[in-house]
N, C-alpha and C positions, 0 to 999 in steps of 0.2 A: 382386578381381573379384566382382561381385554375383551373377552367374548360378550359379556353383558353390556358393554358400552354401546353396542348396536341398538340397545333399547332406547337410548337417548334420541335416536333419529325418528322413532315412531311415537314418542310420547306427545300427546296433544296438550295444549295449555289448560283446557278446562275439561271438556268431555270428549274423549277419544272416540273416533269412529270404530264400528265393529271390525272393519278390515285392519285398521291400525292396531287394535287390541289383539287380533289373531296373529298379526305379524310379530308383535312383541312376545306373545306366548311362544310362538314357533322359535323365535330367536333364543329365548330362555331354554327351551327344551333341547335345541341343537347344541347349545353351549354345554349343557350337562352331559350330553352323550359323547362329547369329544374326549373326555378324560377317563383314565383307567385307575389312577391312584386315588385312594379314598380321600386323602386330604385335599387334593385338587377338586374332587367332586363336591365336597362340603363347601369349599370356598365359592365355587361357581353357583351352587344352589342359593347360598346366602346373598351373594351379589345380585343374582338374577331376581330374587324375591324383592329385594329393596328397590331395585330400579323399576320393576314391573308395577309395584304398588305405590311407588313414589313416597317411600318412607325415609325418615332421616337415619334410622338405625335398624339393623337386622342382625339376628344371631341364630345359630343352630347348635344344639347340644346333643351329643351322643352319650347316653347314660352308661355307667359301668354297673357292676354288681354290688357296689359298696356305698350307695347313697350319694355318689358324686357323678362326675362326667369324665368319660374316657377321652373325649375330644369336645372342644367348644370353640366355635369359629364365629367371628363377628365381622361386620362390615359397617362403615360409617364412623368407626373409632380409630384414631391414629395409634401407631405402635407405642408412642410415648404415653398416651392415655391408658392403653391396655396394660402396660407395665405398672403404671401407677395404681390401677384398680386393685391389683393383687391376685391372690389365688383364684382358681376356677370356682364358680359357685357350687353350692350343694343343691341337692334335689329338695327344695322346700318352697313353700308359698305357691305362687302361680305356676312355677316350673313343675313342681310336683303334681299339681292338679292336671296339667296337660299330659304328663308322663304316666301317671297312675290312674287318673280318671279317664284319660284317653278321649277327651272331647275338646272342642274348640272353645277358646276364651277370647271374647271381644269386649273390651272395656273402654269407657269414655275417659277414665283416669285411673290408671293402675294404682296410684298412690292412695286412692280412697277405698280400694277393695280391702275387706277385713283380713284377707289372707296375705296381704302385702307385708313384708318383714323388713323393708328397707334395703339399702345397698351401700357399698363402701363410699367414703367421702369423695374419692376421685371419680366415681361413676357419673356419667352424664345424666342430667335431669330428663325424665321421661314422663309422659302423661298418657295419651291415648295408646292403646295396646291391642295387638291382634296376634294370637298364637294358636298353634294346633299341633297335634302329634303327627309324626311320620310313621306309617305302619307298613310292615311287611306281613301280610296276612293278619293274624291276631296279635302279632308281636309289635310293640312300640319300639322302634329302633332310633328314634330321635324326636326332638321338639324344635319346631321352627317358629320364630316369633319376630314381630316387627313393632316398632314404636315411633311415635311422632309423625303422623301423616302430614305431609306438606300441604299448606293451604293454597288453593289455586289463585286466590286474591288476598291482599292484606286484610280486607275486612271480612273474608269468608270464614266459615266455621270449619274446624278441622275434625278429624275423626274417621276411623275406618268404617266402611259401609258393608251391607250385606253382600253387595257385588264383590267387594274386596275379599270377603271371606270365601265366597265361591271360587274366585280366581286363585286364591292361595291354596285352597283345598285341591284344585286341579294340579297346581304346581307340585304340591306335596306328594300326590300319587305318582307322578313321574320321577320326583326326587327319590322316592322309595326304590323304584326300579333301578335308577342310576347308582344309588348307594349300594344296593344289593349286588349289582353286577361288579362294582369296584371291589367289594369285599370278596366275591368269588374269584376275581382276578388275582388279588393279593394272596388268597389261600392257595390258588393254583401255582403261583410263583414260589410260595414257601415249599410246596410239595416238590417242585422242580429242583429247588436248591437241595432238598433232602436227597433226592435221587442222584444229583451230581456228587454229593458227598459220599453216598453209598458207592457210586462208581469209582471214585477216587480211592476209597478204602479197599475195594477189590483190586485196583491197580497196584496199590502199595503192597498188598499181599502177594499178587501174582508176579510183580516185577522186583520190587526192592527186597522182599523177604527171601525170594529165590536167590537173588544175588548174594545176600548175606549168608544164606545157607552154603552156597558154593564157596564163598570167601572162607567160611569156617573150615570146610573140608580141605581146601587148598592150603590153609595155614597149618592144619594138622599134618598134611603130607609133607610140607616143608620142614616142620619140626622133626619128623621121623627121619628125614634125609640129611639133616645138618651134619651128623657125625660120619656117616658112611658114604655120602655122595654130595659134597658141598656144591658142586656145579649144578646138579639137578635141583638142589634146595634153593639156590639162587634164582633159578628159573621159576620155581613155584612161588617164591616171594615176589617176583616181578608180576606174576599173575594175580597175587593178592592185592598188590597196589592198583592194578588195572580194574579189578572187580570193585574195590573200595571206591575208586573214582566214578565208576558207572553207577554204583548205588547212591553216591552223593548227588550225581546229576539227576537221577530219578527223584530223589527227595526234593531237590530244589525246584524241579518242574512241578511237582505236586503241591508244594507250598505256594507257588505262584497262583495256582488254580483255587486253592483253599482260601487264600487271603481275600477278604472282602474288597471289592472294587471301590476305589475312592472316587466315584463319579461325582458325587456332590461337591467334594472339595477340589478335585483336580481336573474334572472334565474328562470327556471320552478320549480326546487325542493324547493328553498327558498320561492317562491310565494305560492306554494301549502301548504307547512308546516305552513306558517303564517295564511293562510285562514282557514286551518283545525283546528289550535289551537283556533282561534276565534269561530268557529262553535262548538267546543267541550265545550267551556265555555258558549255559548249562548243556547245550547240545553241540555235536560236531558239525551239524549243518549250519550254514550261514543263514541267519534270519534278519531280514531288513524291513523297515517301515517308512512309508512316505505318506504325507497328508497334504491336502490342498483345498483351501477355501471353505472348509466345513464350519458351519455355524452351530450354535447351541440347538439341540433337538429336545423334544419331550423326553422325560426321564425313562419312560417305558421303551422308547426307540433306542436310546443310548445303551440301556442295559442289554437289549436284544442284540445290538451290533457287537457289543463286547463279548457276550456269551457265544455268539456264532463264530467270532474271530478265535476265541479260545478253543472251541470244538474243532474248527478247521485246522488250527495249528497243531492241536493234539494228534489228529489223524496224520497230518503231513510228517510230523517229527517222530511218531511212534510206529507208523505202519508203511510209509511210502519209500523209505530209504533215500529221501531227497538230499541233495547236496546244497540246495538253495531254496528257501521259502521266502516269498515276497508278499508283504501286506500293504495294501494301498487303501486309504480312506480319502474320498474326494467329494466335493459338493456335486449334487445332482439336482438342478432346479432349486426348489425350496427344501429338499431333503438331502440325502447322502447315499453314496454307493461304497460298499466295502468289497474288496477283492483280495482273496488269499490264493496265491498261485505257488505251485511247487514243481520241481523237475524230477519228481520221483517216478515210481513204477507205474502209477496210474491204475485204472481198473475199468471194467465195463459196468456202468451203472445198472443196466438191465440185469446182468448176471448177479450183481450184488443184491438187488431186490429179490430175485428168485431164490437166492440162497438164504435170504433172511438176515444177512450181515450188512445192515444198513450203515455202519460206521458213523452213527450219529446223524445221518442225513434227515431222518424223520424228526428228530429233536430240533435240528436247525431250521427245517421248514416250518415246524410249529411255532418256533420263536419268531421267525420272520412274519408269518401270517398273523400272529398275535399282536405284533406291533404295526400292523397295517402295511407290511412290505411284502416282498417276494424274494425267493431264493432260486438260483439256477446253478447247475453243476455241469461242468464240462470235463470229461476225462476219457481216456482210452488206454489200454495196456501199452506200457512203454512210452506214453506221451505226457505223463504228469497229470496234474489235476488243478482246475481253477474253480473256486467256489465264489459266487458273487451274490451279494445281498443288497437290495435297494429299499429305502424307506422314503415316504413322501414328505416328511417333515411335519410341522404343526403350525 
């Protein structure tokens, strides 16, 4: 993790000054507050605790409801070591004492404690130990623990102190806030995804099902006219083909929005380009995409940019009557700027707000704000629409 590395700069060789200690704590707390994803928050908490207390190893476990751990994050152990250790630990021994007894454990040698039950053969050897629960109110939401305090001198004695215990307790209180906020963010995102799927379901009903109903009636009319008026029957059949093509276009567009965005595998630019290519084929309007100099962004910002682009494209292609929609994603300082412009009918943003038909503008502004960015909308009747979103990067 890059954020906790700042703690190296303030660590004293033997006895840190109060000011240096406060600076280190402040660095750790700021690092935790920068992330929204639960996994990122867990990694930052663990790395910050290990650096702050000068330990060789640190770990954080989030318990599940079945005697194991839903998530378990370590710092100080290589990926190869972690794979060799094997499955996640169960809630037993010292871990169980912290989770269920909900009190701090500070041990000179964890191996000599009667509750110690050993560890896998590939597990690194640990002696001195400091662990405590992370609480959200009365609920224990995790266990944070450190091992192998580094000696200030070769001949010095190791071991965690009472001061270390107080410092870790302070860090755990703020870790609980950061972890709770991250969980709330992820739940909010899940609700947003559910709302989007509900919206798409309504669109499929309102658009595609209506076209299919019209197609059925037109086909019945053509069948009735085949014998007595072949010329009119031919015209009705041409209408059937047209309606079928429109229904297929609607379905393709909906599938693009329902398909999970492969941001982790493909990145924002490739994901946007692929979706826009499909939309260009699925709609009569010309849809183009240009990108320039954009670097990798935090996951929350990339997702927000993608969803705003999808919403803006949806509005332009379904409501504006545009002949051309242009999407531009470009570097903006350390962050990025997204611009979706169309040459459609446009609208008066003030009138839309008064009428309550926000065309997804509220959702887009919420997404931009939630990712630390901002959204601007420029439009006027007959003048098209430009939606622009900026994020600061991370």
